[in-house]
C-alpha positions in Angstrom: -45.6 -19.6 2.7 -44.4 -17.1 5.3 -43.3 -13.6 4.3 -40.7 -13.6 7.1 -39.1 -16.8 5.7 -38.9 -15.3 2.2 -37.4 -12.1 3.6 -34.8 -14.0 5.6 -33.7 -16.1 2.5 -33.3 -12.9 0.4 -31.8 -10.8 3.1 -34.3 -8.0 2.4 -37.8 -7.1 3.5 -40.4 -8.6 1.0 -44.1 -7.8 1.0 -45.5 -11.0 -0.4 -49.3 -11.0 -1.1 -51.0 -14.4 -1.2 -52.5 -16.2 -2.9 -50.1 -15.8 -5.9 -50.3 -19.0 -7.8 -53.3 -19.4 -10.1 -52.0 -22.7 -11.6 -50.8 -25.7 -9.8 -47.4 -25.8 -11.5 -46.8 -22.0 -11.4 -43.4 -20.8 -10.1 -41.8 -17.4 -9.4 -38.2 -16.3 -9.2 -37.4 -13.4 -7.0 -33.9 -11.8 -7.1 -32.6 -9.1 -4.8 -29.4 -7.2 -5.6 -27.7 -5.3 -2.7 -24.2 -4.0 -2.3 -23.2 -5.8 -5.6 -24.3 -9.2 -4.2 -27.2 -11.1 -5.4 -29.7 -13.6 -3.8 -32.5 -15.4 -5.5 -35.3 -17.6 -4.2 -37.5 -19.9 -6.3 -41.1 -20.0 -5.2 -43.2 -23.0 -6.2 -46.2 -24.9 -4.8 -43.6 -27.1 -3.1 -42.2 -24.3 -1.1 -39.1 -21.9 -1.1 -35.7 -22.7 -2.4 -32.6 -20.5 -2.5 -31.1 -20.8 -6.0 -28.7 -19.3 -8.5 -30.8 -17.2 -10.9 -28.4 -17.8 -13.8 -29.6 -21.4 -13.8 -33.2 -20.3 -14.5 -33.2 -17.1 -16.5 -30.9 -15.1 -18.7 -29.6 -12.2 -16.6 -30.5 -8.7 -17.9 -27.6 -7.0 -19.6 -27.5 -4.2 -17.1 -27.1 -6.6 -14.2 -24.1 -8.2 -15.8 -22.7 -4.8 -16.7 -23.1 -3.8 -13.0 -20.9 -6.7 -11.9 -18.3 -6.0 -14.5 -18.3 -2.3 -13.9 -17.8 -2.9 -10.2 -14.7 -5.0 -10.8 -13.5 -2.6 -13.4 -13.8 0.3 -10.9 -11.9 -1.5 -8.2 -9.2 -2.5 -10.7 -9.0 1.0 -12.1 -8.8 2.5 -8.6 -6.0 0.1 -7.6 -4.0 1.0 -10.7 -4.6 4.7 -10.2 -3.5 4.6 -6.6 -0.4 2.5 -7.4 0.5 4.8 -10.3 0.2 7.9 -8.1 2.4 6.3 -5.5 5.1 5.4 -8.1 4.9 8.8 -9.7 5.2 10.6 -6.3 8.2 8.5 -5.3 9.9 9.1 -8.7 9.2 12.8 -8.5 10.7 13.0 -5.0 13.7 10.9 -6.0 14.2 13.1 -9.1 14.1 16.3 -7.0 16.5 14.9 -4.5 19.0 13.7 -7.1 18.8 16.9 -9.2 19.4 19.1 -6.1 22.3 16.7 -5.2 20.6 16.0 -1.8 20.9 12.3 -2.4 23.1 10.0 -4.5 22.3 6.7 -6.1 25.1 4.2 -6.8 25.0 0.8 -8.4 27.2 -1.7 -6.5 29.6 -3.5 -8.9 31.6 -5.8 -6.6 30.9 -8.2 -3.8 33.1 -6.7 -1.2 30.1 -5.8 1.0 28.3 -9.1 0.6 26.1 -10.6 1.9 24.5 -7.4 3.1 25.1 -5.5 -0.2 25.6 -7.5 -3.4 26.4 -6.6 -7.0 23.4 -5.1 -8.7 22.0 -3.4 -5.6 21.5 0.4 -5.7 22.8 2.3 -2.7 20.8 5.5 -1.8 23.0 7.9 0.2 23.1 11.5 1.4 26.0 13.9 1.7 27.9 14.4 5.0 26.2 17.8 5.5 23.0 15.8 6.0 24.4 12.8 7.9 27.7 12.6 9.8 29.4 9.2 9.3 29.9 7.1 12.5 31.1 3.6 13.3 28.8 1.1 11.7 27.7 3.4 8.8 28.3 2.4 5.2 30.0 5.3 3.3 30.9 6.1 -0.2 34.4 7.6 -0.4 36.9 8.6 -3.0 39.7 6.1 -3.3 43.1 7.6 -4.2 46.5 6.4 -5.2 49.6 7.1 -3.0 50.2 10.2 -5.1 46.7 11.5 -4.4 45.3 10.8 -7.8 41.6 9.7 -7.5 41.0 6.1 -8.6 37.3 5.3 -8.0 34.5 5.5 -5.4 34.2 2.7 -2.9 31.3 1.7 -0.7 32.5 0.3 2.5 31.6 0.2 6.2 33.2 2.5 8.9 34.7 0.3 11.6 36.8 2.9 13.5 38.6 6.2 13.4 37.2 9.7 13.2 36.6 12.5 10.8 39.9 14.3 11.7 42.5 11.5 11.7 40.6 9.5 9.1 38.0 6.7 9.2 38.9 3.1 9.2 36.8 1.5 6.5 36.4 -2.1 5.4 34.3 -4.2 3.1 32.1 -6.7 5.0 33.5 -9.6 3.0 37.1 -8.4 3.1 39.5 -9.8 5.7 41.4 -6.6 6.3 40.6 -2.8 6.4 41.3 -0.6 3.4 44.7 0.9 3.2 43.3 4.4 2.8 41.8 6.1 5.8 39.5 8.8 4.3 38.9 12.0 6.2 35.5 13.7 6.2 36.0 15.7 3.0 36.9 12.5 1.1 33.6 10.9 2.0 31.1 11.6 -0.7 28.0 10.2 1.0 26.6 8.1 3.8 24.2 5.3 2.9 20.6 5.5 4.0 19.3 2.2 2.4 19.6 -0.1 -0.6 17.3 -1.1 -3.3 18.0 -4.8 -4.0 18.8 -5.8 -7.6 17.6 -2.5 -9.1 20.9 -2.0 -10.8 20.4 -5.2 -12.8 17.4 -3.5 -14.5 19.4 -0.5 -15.5 21.4 -2.3 -18.2 20.5 -1.6 -21.8 19.3 -5.2 -22.4 17.0 -5.1 -19.3 15.6 -1.7 -20.2 14.8 -2.9 -23.7 13.1 -6.0 -22.3 11.1 -3.8 -19.8 10.1 -1.5 -22.6 8.7 -4.4 -24.7 7.0 -5.9 -21.6 5.2 -2.6 -20.7 4.2 -2.1 -24.4 2.8 -5.7 -24.5 0.9 -5.2 -21.3 -0.5 -1.9 -22.6 -1.7 -3.6 -25.8 -3.4 -6.3 -23.7 -5.1 -3.8 -21.4 -6.2 -1.7 -24.3 -7.7 -4.7 -26.1 -9.5 -5.8 -22.9 -10.9 -2.3 -22.5 -12.1 -2.1 -26.1 -13.7 -5.5 -25.9 -15.8 -4.3 -22.9 -17.3 -1.4 -24.8 
């Protein structure tokens, strides 16, 4: 038997002293663990053979725990990083909303489809942060002919200016809106949308999410306790 051949199979330097076998049918199993990977070689009078050690011996408890703990550490790290990202985004969003820097509106109609559909959430900033221009989607206050506010509309600017009034139109609508809002009637200019988030903000969806997260927490806790 060659020491170099044994080292090559195990991927690690092995100092093998011969003769080892005192009996004709004697065998030896050598296992090397490195970087959470494992290689085993069975040594017998017939030569060397790379094998799976689990087929020959019961693995020590600490070796199995090492494999499990490695996977657990990776999983825990992924969960931790994801949680911090979500928490950071929620914190930033909360600060922006509280300070009235940004606005979040749930789209209720399909006048802007297919680009913006009911259930999407529009994230927008005030006109002091972004001046509306042609092509922008704006949120403006719709009014009756007597000036009474009706509702807020989310439509696209297709013409006009901030002095004479902007020409706005829903992407799906055939004609522009009757009202031409001036700058002080525009509440915000859209930055981006979050698709379908508004569908999760209903009471039924929030209840379902609550039970889902609670169930996942119970499963994770049971899994964690079972590993102790």
